[in-house]
A tleap script that builds the chain and sets N, CA, C and O, in Angstrom:
source leaprc.protein.ff14SB
mol = sequence {
  NMET ASN ARG ASP ASN LYS PRO ALA LEU LEU
  ASN ARG LEU LYS ARG VAL GLU GLY GLN VAL
  ARG GLY ILE ALA ARG MET VAL ASP GLU ASP
  ARG TYR CYS ILE ASP VAL LEU THR GLN ILE
  GLN ALA VAL LYS ALA ALA LEU VAL GLY ILE
  GLU LYS GLY LEU LEU ARG ASP HIE LEU GLY
  HIE CYS ILE GLU GLY ALA ILE VAL SER GLY
  ASP ALA ASP GLU GLN ARG LYS LYS ALA ASN
  GLU LEU ILE ASP LEU LEU GLU ARG THR SER
  CARG
}
set mol.1.N position { 54.529 29.027 -42.801 }
set mol.1.CA position { 53.465 28.015 -42.885 }
set mol.1.C position { 52.969 27.793 -44.218 }
set mol.1.O position { 52.830 28.731 -45.002 }
set mol.2.N position { 52.673 26.510 -44.538 }
set mol.2.CA position { 52.168 26.197 -45.796 }
set mol.2.C position { 50.697 26.543 -45.902 }
set mol.2.O position { 49.858 25.898 -45.271 }
set mol.3.N position { 50.396 27.495 -46.647 }
set mol.3.CA position { 49.028 27.927 -46.794 }
set mol.3.C position { 48.056 26.972 -47.210 }
set mol.3.O position { 46.890 27.000 -46.817 }
set mol.4.N position { 48.593 25.989 -48.127 }
set mol.4.CA position { 47.665 25.038 -48.614 }
set mol.4.C position { 47.051 24.167 -47.548 }
set mol.4.O position { 45.922 23.707 -47.715 }
set mol.5.N position { 47.816 23.900 -46.358 }
set mol.5.CA position { 47.388 23.093 -45.368 }
set mol.5.C position { 46.643 23.805 -44.284 }
set mol.5.O position { 46.158 23.201 -43.327 }
set mol.6.N position { 46.558 25.127 -44.454 }
set mol.6.CA position { 45.992 25.944 -43.243 }
set mol.6.C position { 44.485 25.517 -42.978 }
set mol.6.O position { 44.119 25.311 -41.821 }
set mol.7.N position { 43.672 25.393 -43.973 }
set mol.7.CA position { 42.307 24.962 -43.638 }
set mol.7.C position { 42.231 23.593 -42.973 }
set mol.7.O position { 41.454 23.383 -42.041 }
set mol.8.N position { 43.003 22.719 -43.438 }
set mol.8.CA position { 42.952 21.299 -42.757 }
set mol.8.C position { 43.477 21.453 -41.264 }
set mol.8.O position { 42.949 20.885 -40.307 }
set mol.9.N position { 44.606 22.308 -41.183 }
set mol.9.CA position { 45.171 22.384 -39.859 }
set mol.9.C position { 44.029 23.059 -38.937 }
set mol.9.O position { 43.781 22.602 -37.821 }
set mol.10.N position { 43.407 24.083 -39.427 }
set mol.10.CA position { 42.363 24.781 -38.455 }
set mol.10.C position { 41.252 23.762 -38.180 }
set mol.10.O position { 40.741 23.657 -37.066 }
set mol.11.N position { 40.911 23.049 -39.186 }
set mol.11.CA position { 39.801 22.014 -39.021 }
set mol.11.C position { 40.217 21.033 -37.861 }
set mol.11.O position { 39.430 20.776 -36.950 }
set mol.12.N position { 41.393 20.532 -37.922 }
set mol.12.CA position { 41.799 19.602 -36.887 }
set mol.12.C position { 41.857 20.247 -35.637 }
set mol.12.O position { 41.360 19.656 -34.678 }
set mol.13.N position { 42.444 21.505 -35.450 }
set mol.13.CA position { 42.500 22.206 -34.235 }
set mol.13.C position { 41.036 22.498 -33.597 }
set mol.13.O position { 40.853 22.459 -32.381 }
set mol.14.N position { 40.159 22.753 -34.396 }
set mol.14.CA position { 38.796 22.926 -34.070 }
set mol.14.C position { 38.165 21.610 -33.474 }
set mol.14.O position { 37.454 21.617 -32.469 }
set mol.15.N position { 38.461 20.589 -34.122 }
set mol.15.CA position { 37.990 19.253 -33.652 }
set mol.15.C position { 38.592 18.980 -32.246 }
set mol.15.O position { 37.879 18.490 -31.370 }
set mol.16.N position { 39.919 19.297 -32.014 }
set mol.16.CA position { 40.501 19.088 -30.737 }
set mol.16.C position { 39.830 20.141 -29.689 }
set mol.16.O position { 39.542 19.780 -28.548 }
set mol.17.N position { 39.630 21.301 -30.095 }
set mol.17.CA position { 38.916 22.169 -29.187 }
set mol.17.C position { 37.590 21.693 -28.744 }
set mol.17.O position { 37.169 21.949 -27.616 }
set mol.18.N position { 36.876 20.956 -29.671 }
set mol.18.CA position { 35.644 20.386 -29.301 }
set mol.18.C position { 35.782 19.112 -28.375 }
set mol.18.O position { 34.995 18.801 -27.481 }
set mol.19.N position { 36.835 18.484 -28.719 }
set mol.19.CA position { 37.068 17.360 -27.779 }
set mol.19.C position { 37.327 17.807 -26.316 }
set mol.19.O position { 36.819 17.218 -25.362 }
set mol.20.N position { 38.170 18.914 -26.188 }
set mol.20.CA position { 38.520 19.394 -24.890 }
set mol.20.C position { 37.288 19.893 -24.173 }
set mol.20.O position { 37.147 19.622 -22.980 }
set mol.21.N position { 36.307 20.668 -24.880 }
set mol.21.CA position { 35.048 21.007 -24.281 }
set mol.21.C position { 34.313 19.817 -23.850 }
set mol.21.O position { 33.688 19.837 -22.790 }
set mol.22.N position { 34.347 18.732 -24.638 }
set mol.22.CA position { 33.576 17.497 -24.317 }
set mol.22.C position { 34.169 16.986 -23.011 }
set mol.22.O position { 33.391 16.585 -22.144 }
set mol.23.N position { 35.525 16.967 -22.792 }
set mol.23.CA position { 36.068 16.563 -21.608 }
set mol.23.C position { 35.663 17.483 -20.420 }
set mol.23.O position { 35.410 16.984 -19.324 }
set mol.24.N position { 35.611 18.637 -20.603 }
set mol.24.CA position { 35.134 19.517 -19.441 }
set mol.24.C position { 33.734 19.126 -19.094 }
set mol.24.O position { 33.406 18.980 -17.917 }
set mol.25.N position { 32.906 18.953 -20.075 }
set mol.25.CA position { 31.543 18.469 -19.732 }
set mol.25.C position { 31.448 17.122 -18.969 }
set mol.25.O position { 30.632 16.941 -18.065 }
set mol.26.N position { 32.328 16.195 -19.388 }
set mol.26.CA position { 32.436 14.966 -18.773 }
set mol.26.C position { 32.821 15.171 -17.317 }
set mol.26.O position { 32.185 14.586 -16.440 }
set mol.27.N position { 33.813 15.958 -17.027 }
set mol.27.CA position { 34.200 16.181 -15.584 }
set mol.27.C position { 33.044 16.802 -14.889 }
set mol.27.O position { 32.690 16.356 -13.797 }
set mol.28.N position { 32.407 17.840 -15.470 }
set mol.28.CA position { 31.297 18.473 -14.867 }
set mol.28.C position { 30.084 17.450 -14.506 }
set mol.28.O position { 29.373 17.605 -13.513 }
set mol.29.N position { 29.951 16.478 -15.356 }
set mol.29.CA position { 28.914 15.545 -15.153 }
set mol.29.C position { 29.367 14.412 -14.342 }
set mol.29.O position { 28.646 13.418 -14.255 }
set mol.30.N position { 30.533 14.474 -13.721 }
set mol.30.CA position { 31.138 13.461 -12.892 }
set mol.30.C position { 31.235 12.041 -13.579 }
set mol.30.O position { 31.021 10.993 -12.968 }
set mol.31.N position { 31.577 12.117 -14.902 }
set mol.31.CA position { 31.750 10.774 -15.630 }
set mol.31.C position { 32.757 9.912 -15.097 }
set mol.31.O position { 33.483 10.372 -14.216 }
set mol.32.N position { 32.922 8.724 -15.491 }
set mol.32.CA position { 33.710 7.776 -15.009 }
set mol.32.C position { 35.187 8.197 -15.436 }
set mol.32.O position { 35.408 8.606 -16.576 }
set mol.33.N position { 36.206 8.079 -14.458 }
set mol.33.CA position { 37.583 8.533 -14.563 }
set mol.33.C position { 38.081 7.987 -15.779 }
set mol.33.O position { 38.605 8.711 -16.625 }
set mol.34.N position { 37.939 6.625 -15.937 }
set mol.34.CA position { 38.720 6.007 -17.201 }
set mol.34.C position { 38.210 6.555 -18.464 }
set mol.34.O position { 39.002 6.790 -19.376 }
set mol.35.N position { 36.877 6.793 -18.600 }
set mol.35.CA position { 36.301 7.468 -19.827 }
set mol.35.C position { 36.769 8.913 -20.012 }
set mol.35.O position { 36.875 9.380 -21.146 }
set mol.36.N position { 37.050 9.627 -18.918 }
set mol.36.CA position { 37.751 10.951 -19.133 }
set mol.36.C position { 39.085 10.834 -19.448 }
set mol.36.O position { 39.539 11.626 -20.274 }
set mol.37.N position { 39.851 9.950 -18.925 }
set mol.37.CA position { 41.244 9.725 -19.255 }
set mol.37.C position { 41.426 9.243 -20.654 }
set mol.37.O position { 42.441 9.570 -21.269 }
set mol.38.N position { 40.500 8.478 -21.209 }
set mol.38.CA position { 40.608 7.884 -22.572 }
set mol.38.C position { 40.393 8.998 -23.526 }
set mol.38.O position { 41.003 9.010 -24.595 }
set mol.39.N position { 39.547 9.948 -23.196 }
set mol.39.CA position { 39.401 11.161 -24.068 }
set mol.39.C position { 40.508 12.169 -23.990 }
set mol.39.O position { 40.737 12.915 -24.941 }
set mol.40.N position { 41.209 12.208 -22.862 }
set mol.40.CA position { 42.413 13.000 -22.719 }
set mol.40.C position { 43.356 12.494 -23.565 }
set mol.40.O position { 44.047 13.264 -24.232 }
set mol.41.N position { 43.511 11.080 -23.650 }
set mol.41.CA position { 44.661 10.430 -24.432 }
set mol.41.C position { 44.385 10.740 -25.986 }
set mol.41.O position { 45.290 10.993 -26.782 }
set mol.42.N position { 43.027 10.687 -26.315 }
set mol.42.CA position { 42.695 10.983 -27.688 }
set mol.42.C position { 43.090 12.457 -28.076 }
set mol.42.O position { 43.606 12.682 -29.170 }
set mol.43.N position { 42.853 13.410 -27.207 }
set mol.43.CA position { 43.214 14.674 -27.490 }
set mol.43.C position { 44.736 14.861 -27.580 }
set mol.43.O position { 45.208 15.627 -28.421 }
set mol.44.N position { 45.523 14.163 -26.711 }
set mol.44.CA position { 47.011 14.167 -26.751 }
set mol.44.C position { 47.451 13.643 -28.138 }
set mol.44.O position { 48.262 14.254 -28.834 }
set mol.45.N position { 46.862 12.462 -28.505 }
set mol.45.CA position { 47.218 11.967 -29.824 }
set mol.45.C position { 46.973 12.789 -31.009 }
set mol.45.O position { 47.715 12.783 -31.991 }
set mol.46.N position { 45.890 13.511 -30.891 }
set mol.46.CA position { 45.518 14.359 -32.036 }
set mol.46.C position { 46.461 15.522 -32.048 }
set mol.46.O position { 46.902 15.917 -33.128 }
set mol.47.N position { 46.795 16.086 -30.948 }
set mol.47.CA position { 47.851 17.109 -30.927 }
set mol.47.C position { 49.227 16.642 -31.330 }
set mol.47.O position { 49.929 17.473 -31.907 }
set mol.48.N position { 49.693 15.503 -31.127 }
set mol.48.CA position { 50.868 14.917 -31.579 }
set mol.48.C position { 50.848 14.768 -33.073 }
set mol.48.O position { 51.879 14.959 -33.718 }
set mol.49.N position { 49.642 14.411 -33.686 }
set mol.49.CA position { 49.608 14.355 -34.998 }
set mol.49.C position { 49.673 15.659 -35.695 }
set mol.49.O position { 50.349 15.765 -36.718 }
set mol.50.N position { 48.988 16.693 -35.189 }
set mol.50.CA position { 49.087 18.017 -35.700 }
set mol.50.C position { 50.484 18.595 -35.548 }
set mol.50.O position { 50.957 19.355 -36.392 }
set mol.51.N position { 51.110 18.231 -34.495 }
set mol.51.CA position { 52.556 18.635 -34.294 }
set mol.51.C position { 53.430 18.075 -35.397 }
set mol.51.O position { 54.228 18.785 -36.009 }
set mol.52.N position { 53.264 16.814 -35.628 }
set mol.52.CA position { 54.025 16.107 -36.693 }
set mol.52.C position { 53.921 16.777 -37.989 }
set mol.52.O position { 54.895 16.998 -38.709 }
set mol.53.N position { 52.643 17.113 -38.284 }
set mol.53.CA position { 52.292 17.620 -39.623 }
set mol.53.C position { 52.993 18.977 -39.754 }
set mol.53.O position { 53.703 19.239 -40.725 }
set mol.54.N position { 52.769 19.840 -38.737 }
set mol.54.CA position { 53.485 21.125 -38.718 }
set mol.54.C position { 54.959 21.140 -38.757 }
set mol.54.O position { 55.540 21.996 -39.424 }
set mol.55.N position { 55.652 20.174 -38.031 }
set mol.55.CA position { 56.966 19.957 -38.231 }
set mol.55.C position { 57.452 19.461 -39.605 }
set mol.55.O position { 58.504 19.894 -40.075 }
set mol.56.N position { 56.711 18.574 -40.239 }
set mol.56.CA position { 57.004 18.093 -41.600 }
set mol.56.C position { 56.845 19.386 -42.544 }
set mol.56.O position { 57.710 19.644 -43.382 }
set mol.57.N position { 55.844 20.089 -42.393 }
set mol.57.CA position { 55.720 21.288 -43.237 }
set mol.57.C position { 56.872 22.420 -43.079 }
set mol.57.O position { 57.308 23.109 -44.002 }
set mol.58.N position { 57.271 22.469 -41.738 }
set mol.58.CA position { 58.452 23.396 -41.460 }
set mol.58.C position { 59.765 22.862 -42.137 }
set mol.58.O position { 60.503 23.604 -42.786 }
set mol.59.N position { 59.991 21.609 -41.953 }
set mol.59.CA position { 61.179 21.068 -42.725 }
set mol.59.C position { 61.059 21.195 -44.089 }
set mol.59.O position { 62.027 21.569 -44.752 }
set mol.60.N position { 59.916 20.913 -44.637 }
set mol.60.CA position { 59.750 20.918 -46.124 }
set mol.60.C position { 59.633 22.299 -46.830 }
set mol.60.O position { 59.739 22.488 -48.042 }
set mol.61.N position { 59.401 23.217 -45.887 }
set mol.61.CA position { 59.216 24.711 -46.465 }
set mol.61.C position { 60.313 25.547 -45.925 }
set mol.61.O position { 61.187 25.958 -46.688 }
set mol.62.N position { 60.328 25.838 -44.615 }
set mol.62.CA position { 61.293 26.795 -44.082 }
set mol.62.C position { 62.644 26.413 -44.028 }
set mol.62.O position { 63.523 27.205 -44.366 }
set mol.63.N position { 62.921 25.158 -43.594 }
set mol.63.CA position { 64.233 24.685 -43.480 }
set mol.63.C position { 64.815 24.459 -44.899 }
set mol.63.O position { 65.949 24.858 -45.167 }
set mol.64.N position { 64.066 23.839 -45.779 }
set mol.64.CA position { 64.472 23.632 -47.142 }
set mol.64.C position { 64.597 25.054 -47.806 }
set mol.64.O position { 65.519 25.200 -48.608 }
set mol.65.N position { 63.870 25.976 -47.587 }
set mol.65.CA position { 64.058 27.251 -48.108 }
set mol.65.C position { 65.294 27.914 -47.724 }
set mol.65.O position { 65.859 28.681 -48.503 }
set mol.66.N position { 65.756 27.651 -46.531 }
set mol.66.CA position { 67.000 28.311 -45.990 }
set mol.66.C position { 68.158 27.478 -46.567 }
set mol.66.O position { 69.231 28.053 -46.754 }
set mol.67.N position { 68.034 26.171 -46.866 }
set mol.67.CA position { 69.109 25.544 -47.450 }
set mol.67.C position { 69.351 25.841 -48.948 }
set mol.67.O position { 70.469 26.050 -49.419 }
set mol.68.N position { 68.240 25.840 -49.627 }
set mol.68.CA position { 68.199 26.301 -50.995 }
set mol.68.C position { 68.808 27.787 -51.168 }
set mol.68.O position { 69.568 28.042 -52.102 }
set mol.69.N position { 68.467 28.652 -50.310 }
set mol.69.CA position { 68.925 29.978 -50.408 }
set mol.69.C position { 70.333 30.233 -50.390 }
set mol.69.O position { 70.812 31.245 -50.901 }
set mol.70.N position { 71.106 29.228 -49.739 }
set mol.70.CA position { 72.497 29.366 -49.722 }
set mol.70.C position { 72.933 30.337 -48.681 }
set mol.70.O position { 74.139 30.533 -48.530 }
set mol.71.N position { 72.037 30.976 -47.934 }
set mol.71.CA position { 72.272 31.985 -46.962 }
set mol.71.C position { 72.656 31.253 -45.700 }
set mol.71.O position { 71.825 30.616 -45.053 }
set mol.72.N position { 74.014 31.359 -45.334 }
set mol.72.CA position { 74.559 30.548 -44.158 }
set mol.72.C position { 73.940 31.024 -42.823 }
set mol.72.O position { 73.696 30.231 -41.913 }
set mol.73.N position { 73.707 32.288 -42.748 }
set mol.73.CA position { 73.132 32.824 -41.447 }
set mol.73.C position { 71.566 32.375 -41.368 }
set mol.73.O position { 71.080 32.061 -40.281 }
set mol.74.N position { 70.948 32.362 -42.335 }
set mol.74.CA position { 69.468 31.830 -42.369 }
set mol.74.C position { 69.417 30.421 -42.063 }
set mol.74.O position { 68.578 29.951 -41.295 }
set mol.75.N position { 70.407 29.656 -42.722 }
set mol.75.CA position { 70.490 28.336 -42.342 }
set mol.75.C position { 70.818 27.923 -40.872 }
set mol.75.O position { 70.226 27.008 -40.301 }
set mol.76.N position { 71.867 28.714 -40.273 }
set mol.76.CA position { 72.081 28.575 -38.846 }
set mol.76.C position { 70.905 28.906 -37.959 }
set mol.76.O position { 70.615 28.243 -36.964 }
set mol.77.N position { 70.207 30.030 -38.402 }
set mol.77.CA position { 69.011 30.423 -37.649 }
set mol.77.C position { 67.935 29.418 -37.548 }
set mol.77.O position { 67.387 29.157 -36.478 }
set mol.78.N position { 67.615 28.814 -38.756 }
set mol.78.CA position { 66.516 27.836 -38.874 }
set mol.78.C position { 67.073 26.575 -38.122 }
set mol.78.O position { 66.281 25.915 -37.448 }
set mol.79.N position { 68.318 26.226 -38.195 }
set mol.79.CA position { 68.862 24.931 -37.524 }
set mol.79.C position { 68.691 25.213 -36.020 }
set mol.79.O position { 68.241 24.332 -35.287 }
set mol.80.N position { 69.038 26.415 -35.547 }
set mol.80.CA position { 69.042 26.768 -34.016 }
set mol.80.C position { 67.571 26.739 -33.590 }
set mol.80.O position { 67.273 26.291 -32.482 }
set mol.81.N position { 66.676 27.187 -34.405 }
set mol.81.CA position { 65.252 27.200 -33.956 }
set mol.81.C position { 64.823 25.759 -33.720 }
set mol.81.O position { 64.255 25.438 -32.676 }
set mol.82.N position { 65.090 24.905 -34.675 }
set mol.82.CA position { 64.687 23.543 -34.571 }
set mol.82.C position { 65.358 22.845 -33.426 }
set mol.82.O position { 64.725 21.978 -32.823 }
set mol.83.N position { 66.605 23.149 -33.067 }
set mol.83.CA position { 67.410 22.521 -31.918 }
set mol.83.C position { 66.730 23.011 -30.681 }
set mol.83.O position { 66.439 22.217 -29.787 }
set mol.84.N position { 66.471 24.254 -30.595 }
set mol.84.CA position { 65.698 24.854 -29.391 }
set mol.84.C position { 64.351 24.151 -29.151 }
set mol.84.O position { 64.022 23.781 -28.024 }
set mol.85.N position { 63.644 23.991 -30.148 }
set mol.85.CA position { 62.300 23.356 -30.181 }
set mol.85.C position { 62.502 21.945 -29.644 }
set mol.85.O position { 61.784 21.534 -28.733 }
set mol.86.N position { 63.486 21.168 -30.198 }
set mol.86.CA position { 63.565 19.769 -29.691 }
set mol.86.C position { 64.249 19.744 -28.299 }
set mol.86.O position { 64.086 18.756 -27.583 }
set mol.87.N position { 64.977 20.745 -27.903 }
set mol.87.CA position { 65.425 20.857 -26.497 }
set mol.87.C position { 64.336 21.042 -25.498 }
set mol.87.O position { 64.361 20.482 -24.402 }
set mol.88.N position { 63.322 21.880 -25.910 }
set mol.88.CA position { 62.177 22.177 -25.110 }
set mol.88.C position { 61.300 20.983 -24.926 }
set mol.88.O position { 60.782 20.761 -23.832 }
set mol.89.N position { 61.103 20.147 -26.035 }
set mol.89.CA position { 60.214 18.986 -25.891 }
set mol.89.C position { 60.894 17.802 -25.212 }
set mol.89.O position { 60.166 16.879 -24.844 }
set mol.90.N position { 62.150 17.729 -25.014 }
set mol.90.CA position { 62.845 16.663 -24.417 }
set mol.90.C position { 62.934 16.854 -22.952 }
set mol.90.O position { 63.455 15.974 -22.268 }
set mol.91.N position { 62.472 17.919 -22.427 }
set mol.91.CA position { 62.615 18.096 -20.877 }
set mol.91.C position { 61.585 17.362 -20.170 }
set mol.91.O position { 61.544 17.388 -18.940 }
savepdb mol mol.pdb
quit
């Protein structure tokens, strides 16, 4: 993981955590369904953004490092990890 991005990543995750707590309060308060669903969509969008950033960092750091290293076993390992991840998300 890119240590430079760690504080920003944690900040974004804490914001999502707060949004989820807010959704729980909305449900507890019997808020209007569309309002709750709108907030759920916002959380999902935020998580997708975080996921994209992590994937970009992984490609730019871990995958690139394996390629630059010239280590074929490490390259295969990193490629297989990425393939496994993509397979899981496409289900």
